[in-house]
N, C-alpha and C positions, 0 to 999 in steps of 0.2 A: 839336226842343225837347221834353224830357221833363219831366213834373211831378215835383216832390219827393214821394218815397213815404215817406221815413223821416228822422227827425232824431234825433241823439244829442247830448245836452248834458253834458259832463264838467265838473264844478265841484269845485275843491279850495278849501276854506276855510283861512284862515290858522291858525296854531297858538297865537296869542296868546289868553290867557284871555277877552278881551272880543270876539274875532274873529266869533263866531256870531251869528245873528239869528233872531228869531221872525217878522220881517216876511215878506211875500210877495215872491218873486222872479219876474220875467217874462222870457221870450225873445221877442225880435222879429226877424222875417225880413221884409226890405223890397227891392223891386226896381222895375224900370221898369213893371211890370204889376201893382203893388200889393203888399200884404203882409198879414202876420198876426202876432198876439201870443199867446203861450201862457203861462199861469200854471204854475209848476213845482212847486207844492205837491203832496206826497204824503200821502194819507190814512193816518193811523195811524203815521207815521214822522217823527221829529224831524229836520227838514230843516236844512241849513246850520249844522251844529254845528262847533266848533273842531277843527282838525286831521283833517278827513274828506274823502274823495273819493267823490263819488256821480256815477253816470251816469243821466240822465233820458231815457227813450225816448219819442218822439212818433211815432205812426203805425206803419208797418211796421218790424219789427226786421230788421237786417241783421247778418251774423256778423262783428262786430268783437271783436278780443281786447283787452279793457279791463280794467284793475284796478279794484276797488271795485264795490259792489253796483249792480245795474240796477233803476231804479224807474219806474213809469208814473205821470205826473202825474194827479191826479184829473179835470182838465178836459181831457186830451189826447184828441184824436179817434182812433178805431181806424183811420181812413183819411184820408190827406191828399189823396187824389186825388178826393174828392167835395167839393161845395160850393165855397168860394173856393180855387181851386187856385193853386199857385206853381210856375212853370217855372224850373228850376235855372239856366239860363244868364242869366236876367234878374236874379238877385239881386245887388244892389249893396251892401247893408248888412245886418249882423246886430248886434244889441245885446242887453245884459242891462239890466234896470231893477228897481231895488228900490223897494218901496212906502215912501213917506215919511210921516212924522208931521209935524204942523203946527208943532212947535217943536224946537229943538236938544235940550232936556231930555228930551222924549218919544221922540226918535228912537233906533232900535236899530240902530247902524251895524253893517256887515258887511264883514269883511276877506277879500277875494277873493285867494287866492294865484295861482290859475291857472284859465283856462277855455278849453275847446276845444268847437266845435260842428262836427258832420259833418252835411252836406246830401246825402241819397243817393237815387238811383233806380237802376233796373236797366240803363240804357243810357249814361249820362253818367259821366264821372270823378267820384269823390267830391270835394266841395269842403269844405275845413277852414278854419274861422275860429278865430282865437286872440286871447287877451288878450296884452298886451305887458308883463307883470310884474305884481307884487302891487299892489293899490290898495284903498282904502277907499270904499264906497259909503254915504253919509250925507247929511243936510241940508247939513252943512258942506262936504263934499268933492264933492258931486254925487251924483245917484242913478242915473245912467246911464253905461254904458261901451259904446263902439262897438268891436267886434272887427275885426281885419284878416285879410286873406287874401292868399296869395301867387299867387292865381289870375291867369293871364295871359289 
């Protein structure tokens, strides 16, 4: 069992004029041996804007041929193999969570068009988790989405 060394989160925001958000987005990786949550905010970069695709890199960078810019979240650790480790085979759930406001009127909804998450290390096959179509994250529609994997 090898620890996860790198994570890439590819997020595509919908094209609707209201699709973007200024709220914080978080990635959660959970398994039978615990888990971690990462804030995806990037310093000096306007995250989660309508009709954009951005790749967020956490930990070690692996050579993936992805379209869209690559960004390092401000809270992303340089190494995922120190501190609270996550071993790849034990991961059972991956989710995205949007920060919510206390009322519907104050909530800044976000339209997710597509999401993919790569969990990588040097020895195990890469695991890919994906969303199942466009959806809105908001107080009304729910603030969290659990991604699926075809991992057997």
